[in-house]
C-alpha positions in Angstrom: 34.5 38.6 -16.2 31.1 38.6 -17.3 29.2 38.4 -14.0 25.2 38.6 -15.8 22.9 37.9 -13.3 25.3 37.1 -10.5 26.7 40.8 -10.4 24.4 41.4 -7.1 27.2 39.5 -5.4 30.2 41.7 -6.3 30.7 44.4 -3.5 30.9 47.9 -5.4 31.3 51.6 -4.9 29.7 54.8 -6.3 32.9 57.0 -7.8 32.7 60.6 -9.0 34.7 61.8 -11.7 35.1 65.2 -13.2 35.8 64.6 -16.5 35.2 61.8 -20.1 39.4 61.5 -19.7 39.2 60.2 -16.2 36.0 57.9 -17.3 38.3 56.9 -20.2 41.2 56.1 -18.4 39.4 53.6 -16.2 38.0 51.8 -18.8 41.4 51.5 -20.4 42.5 50.2 -17.3 39.8 47.2 -17.8 37.5 48.6 -14.8 34.2 47.7 -15.6 31.7 50.2 -15.3 28.2 48.8 -14.0 26.2 52.1 -14.3 26.8 55.7 -15.3 25.2 58.9 -14.2 25.6 62.5 -15.1 25.7 65.0 -12.0 26.1 68.7 -11.6 30.3 68.6 -11.2 31.0 65.4 -13.4 30.0 61.9 -13.4 29.0 59.1 -10.7 29.6 56.1 -11.8 29.4 52.2 -10.1 32.4 50.1 -10.2 34.0 47.0 -8.4 35.2 47.8 -4.8 39.0 46.4 -5.7 39.4 48.7 -8.8 39.6 52.1 -7.4 42.3 53.8 -7.8 41.1 57.3 -8.7 38.4 59.4 -8.2 36.3 60.2 -4.8 33.9 57.5 -3.5 30.3 58.6 -3.0 29.1 55.9 -2.0 29.3 51.8 -1.3 27.0 48.8 -2.5 27.0 45.6 -0.8 24.8 43.0 0.0 26.8 41.6 2.0 26.4 44.2 4.6 22.7 43.6 4.6 23.5 40.1 5.4 25.5 40.7 8.6 23.3 43.6 9.8 19.7 42.1 9.3 19.9 38.5 7.3 22.1 36.7 9.1 21.0 37.4 12.7 17.2 36.7 12.0 18.4 33.5 10.7 20.2 32.8 13.9 17.1 33.5 16.0 14.9 31.9 13.6 17.2 28.9 14.0 17.2 29.0 18.0 13.4 29.1 18.1 13.2 25.9 15.5 15.4 24.2 18.4 13.8 25.5 21.3 10.4 24.3 20.3 11.4 20.6 20.3 12.4 21.0 23.7 9.7 23.3 24.9 6.0 22.9 25.2 4.0 25.1 23.9 0.6 23.9 23.6 -1.7 20.9 24.1 -4.4 18.4 22.4 -6.9 16.6 24.0 -7.8 13.2 22.1 -10.3 10.8 23.3 -14.0 10.2 23.6 -15.4 12.2 26.3 -18.4 14.2 25.9 -18.1 18.1 25.2 -18.9 18.9 28.9 -16.3 16.9 30.1 -13.7 18.5 27.5 -14.3 21.8 28.6 -13.6 20.5 32.4 -10.3 19.1 31.4 -9.8 22.1 29.6 -9.9 24.1 33.1 -7.8 21.3 34.9 -4.7 21.7 31.9 -4.7 25.6 32.0 -3.5 25.6 35.1 -0.2 23.5 34.1 0.4 26.3 31.6 2.1 29.6 31.6 0.7 32.0 29.4 2.9 34.5 27.4 0.9 36.2 24.7 -0.1 33.5 22.4 2.3 31.1 23.6 1.5 28.9 26.5 4.7 26.9 28.4 4.0 24.1 30.2 5.5 23.7 33.7 4.9 20.8 36.3 5.4 16.9 35.5 3.3 14.8 33.3 2.6 12.5 36.2 0.9 15.0 38.3 -1.5 15.9 35.2 -2.5 12.8 35.0 -3.2 12.0 38.6 -5.0 16.0 38.6 -7.2 14.6 35.4 -7.7 11.1 36.7 -9.0 12.5 40.1 -11.6 14.1 38.8 -13.2 11.2 36.9 -12.5 8.7 39.9 -11.5 5.2 38.1 -13.5 5.0 35.0 -11.2 7.2 32.6 -7.7 6.2 30.9 -5.3 8.7 31.0 -2.1 8.8 29.1 0.0 12.0 28.2 2.8 12.3 25.3 4.9 14.9 24.2 4.9 15.4 20.4 7.7 18.1 18.9 6.2 21.2 21.1 2.5 19.8 21.6 1.2 18.4 24.9 -1.1 15.2 23.3 -3.7 14.3 26.1 -5.4 11.0 25.8 -8.5 10.6 27.4 -11.0 7.6 27.1 -14.3 6.6 29.2 -13.6 3.1 29.8 -17.3 2.6 30.4 -18.2 3.4 26.8 -18.1 0.2 24.9 -19.3 -1.2 21.5 -22.3 -2.9 21.7 -22.1 -6.4 20.4 -24.2 -7.6 17.7 -27.1 -9.9 18.5 -26.8 -13.4 17.4 -27.6 -16.9 18.9 -25.5 -18.0 21.6 -23.8 -21.4 21.2 -22.8 -23.1 24.2 -20.6 -26.2 22.5 -18.3 -26.6 19.2 -18.1 -29.7 18.2 -15.8 -31.3 15.6 -16.7 -31.6 12.3 -13.9 -34.0 11.1 -11.4 -36.4 12.8 -7.6 -35.5 13.2 -4.9 -34.4 15.5 -5.1 -30.8 17.0 -2.1 -28.3 15.9 -3.5 -25.1 16.9 -6.5 -23.8 19.5 -7.4 -20.2 19.3 -10.4 -20.0 21.8 -12.8 -16.6 22.2 -14.4 -17.8 24.9 -15.9 -20.3 27.7 -13.6 -23.2 28.0 -11.1 -25.3 26.0 -11.7 -29.4 26.1 -8.7 -30.1 23.8 -5.2 -29.6 23.6 -2.2 -29.4 21.3 -1.4 -33.1 19.6 -4.7 -34.6 21.3 -6.7 -36.8 18.9 -10.3 -36.1 18.1 -13.1 -37.9 16.7 -15.7 -36.1 14.3 -18.7 -35.1 16.8 -16.0 -34.9 19.8 -16.7 -31.5 22.0 -13.9 -28.7 21.8 -15.1 -25.7 23.4 -18.0 -25.6 25.8 -19.9 -23.2 28.3 -20.3 -26.1 30.9 -18.1 -27.0 33.6 -18.3 -29.5 36.2 -19.5 -29.3 39.5 -17.6 -31.7 41.3 -21.1 -34.1 41.9 -20.6 -36.9 39.9 -21.2 -36.1 36.4 -23.6 -32.7 37.0 -22.3 -29.7 35.1 -23.1 -26.2 35.6 -23.6 -23.4 32.6 -20.6 -20.8 32.1 -21.8 -17.0 31.3 -21.1 -16.4 27.7 -21.0 -18.4 24.2 -18.6 -20.6 22.8 -16.4 -19.2 19.9 -13.3 -19.4 18.3 -10.9 -21.7 16.3 -9.2 -25.6 16.9 -6.9 -26.4 13.5 -5.8 -29.9 13.1 -4.9 -32.4 10.7 -7.3 -34.2 8.8 -6.9 -37.1 6.2 -9.0 -37.5 3.2 -8.3 -40.0 0.3 -8.6 -38.4 -3.0 -9.0 -39.9 -6.6 -8.3 -38.0 -9.8 -9.5 -40.0 -12.9 -9.2 -39.1 -16.2 -9.4 -40.9 -19.5 -6.3 -42.7 -21.1 -6.9 -41.2 -24.7 -8.8 -38.2 -25.6 -9.5 -36.3 -29.1 -9.0 -32.7 -29.5 -9.7 -30.9 -33.1 -6.3 -28.8 -33.8 -5.0 -26.9 -36.4 -2.8 -29.0 -39.0 0.4 -27.9 -41.5 -2.3 -27.5 -43.9 -3.3 -24.0 -45.4 -4.9 -22.2 -48.6 -4.9 -18.5 -49.5 -7.2 -16.5 -51.5 -7.0 -12.9 -53.1 -9.9 -11.1 -53.2 -10.9 -7.5 -54.7 -13.7 -5.2 -52.4 -15.4 -2.8 -54.6 -18.0 -1.0 -52.5 -20.4 -3.8 -51.1 -19.2 -6.4 -53.7 -16.6 -8.8 -53.3 -14.9 -10.4 -56.5 -12.2 -13.2 -56.6 -9.0 -12.3 -58.0 -6.6 -15.5 -57.0 -6.6 -19.0 -55.2 -7.9 -22.2 -56.0 -10.9 -24.0 -54.3 -10.3 -24.6 -50.4 -10.5 -28.8 -50.2 -10.8 -28.4 -46.1 -13.8 -29.5 -44.2 -13.1 -28.3 -41.0 -11.0 -24.9 -41.2 -10.4 -21.8 -39.3 -9.6 -18.2 -41.5 -7.5 -15.1 -41.0 -8.1 -12.1 -43.0 -5.8 -9.5 -44.0 -7.6 -6.3 -45.6 -5.1 -3.7 -47.6 -6.7 -0.2 -48.2 -4.5 2.2 -50.5 -6.8 5.3 -49.6 -6.4 4.1 -45.6 -4.6 8.0 -45.0 -8.1 9.8 -46.1 -10.1 7.2 -44.3 -12.4 6.4 -46.9 -12.5 2.7 -48.4 -14.2 2.6 -51.7 -11.6 -0.2 -53.1 -9.8 -2.6 -50.9 -7.5 -5.7 -51.4 -8.5 -9.0 -49.4 -6.4 -11.5 -48.3 -8.0 -14.6 -47.1 -5.9 -17.8 -45.1 -7.4 -21.3 -44.3 -6.3 -23.6 -41.7 -7.3 -26.8 -41.9 -8.5 -28.5 -38.6 -8.4 -32.1 -37.5 -9.3 -34.2 -35.0 -6.3 -35.8 -33.3 -6.1 -38.5 -30.2 -3.8 -37.8 -27.6 -2.9 -39.5 -25.0 -2.8 -38.8 -21.2 0.7 -39.7 -19.8 0.4 -40.7 -16.2 3.8 -39.4 -14.9 2.4 -36.1 -16.5 -0.6 -35.9 -14.6 1.6 -37.2 -11.4 3.4 -34.2 -11.3 0.2 -31.9 -11.3 -1.4 -34.0 -8.6 -1.1 -31.5 -5.8 -2.7 -28.9 -7.3 -5.1 -31.1 -8.9 -6.0 -32.5 -5.3 -6.4 -29.0 -4.2 -9.0 -28.4 -6.6 -10.8 -31.4 -5.6 -10.5 -30.6 -2.4 -11.6 -27.1 -2.5 -14.8 -27.9 -4.1 -15.7 -30.1 -0.8 -14.9 -27.5 2.0 -16.2 -24.1 2.3 -13.2 -23.0 4.7 -9.5 -22.1 3.7 -7.3 -25.1 4.2 -3.6 -25.7 4.2 -2.5 -28.9 2.0 0.2 -30.5 4.1 1.2 -33.9 2.4 0.4 -35.8 -0.2 0.6 -39.3 -0.8 0.1 -41.9 -3.4 -1.6 -45.0 -2.9 -2.3 -47.2 -6.1 -3.5 -46.7 -9.6 -6.4 -48.5 -11.4 -7.1 -48.7 -15.2 -10.3 -49.9 -16.5 -12.1 -49.7 -20.1 -9.8 -46.8 -21.0 -10.0 -44.7 -17.6 -7.0 -44.1 -15.1 -7.7 -43.6 -11.4 -4.8 -42.5 -9.5 -5.7 -42.8 -5.2 -3.7 -40.5 -3.1 -4.0 -39.9 0.8 -3.9 -36.2 1.6 -3.1 -34.5 5.0 -4.9 -31.3 5.4 -4.4 -28.5 8.1 -7.7 -26.9 8.8 -10.4 -25.6 11.4 -12.8 -28.3 12.6 -14.8 -26.4 14.9 -18.3 -26.3 14.0 
């Protein structure tokens, strides 16, 4: 068996023999010798443990004894520590928006709930008691949350008095409808909503307002805040798609010609090809350079293709336009509206044709935000 670099896995013994005759006998019995060392009384050889049948054993070599005595116990202890870490809280971390002085005070309060053992700290007590202790120190303007993440006790503490300043801007007391329609959704962010789902509203009607009735006739009282939010509604539009019945397009025909030129430096010599009879044409060039491999071009062959172009009259088919009506209507509405919208439904109303122009009229139902 050729063990190669895996021979360290084979248990071996060190055997002392007195003469080369014994060494030859071991070789004859197919016993592999891994090492040979000459000593004062003969030779010490290293062989497999199960092939010993003569000589005296003076030592043993096996990695399994080391594994049993050291590696396996250490691996077992390490595994137990990893498992224990998942169930034992060893440290804590404070997160939140407190100032440095308040964080230091929280550290002092939390330390009483941890038992120190060298570099480790073990949590003892209850999370509810810890929350109550911290909340009491800051009275009623602190939000505290405690979570155990692995071996870490995460304590979130936020000062609820700290709020972001709202961006300054003109306060709006009432939002009005900029178009007529049927309300489909209301998303109010301030003050009082005056409409509800499925209600018909007309252009100019109030939707959200910062006034409320006082109970005395038509008198109203202001509400502190600003009218904000969105009111979505189905709005109807009449859209006209206009296009010519016939139109001209300059396109390439099936007729073509070719010329072959010899280019020598800056000079061009026509080698082959008849005159091109086309008034309007496109060209396509192909250059053949026999010395391209050497990155030089003193002499090249150039083939030029000429393709005739002509004005062709095409007709717009009404049915093809009707199949694209959704995209054409959306394009027209996008030019009219600044905000995003949804095309809900589209109905064909009529078709008019006059002086070569076709006009198709559609009734479009659009869902959009009408709060203005």
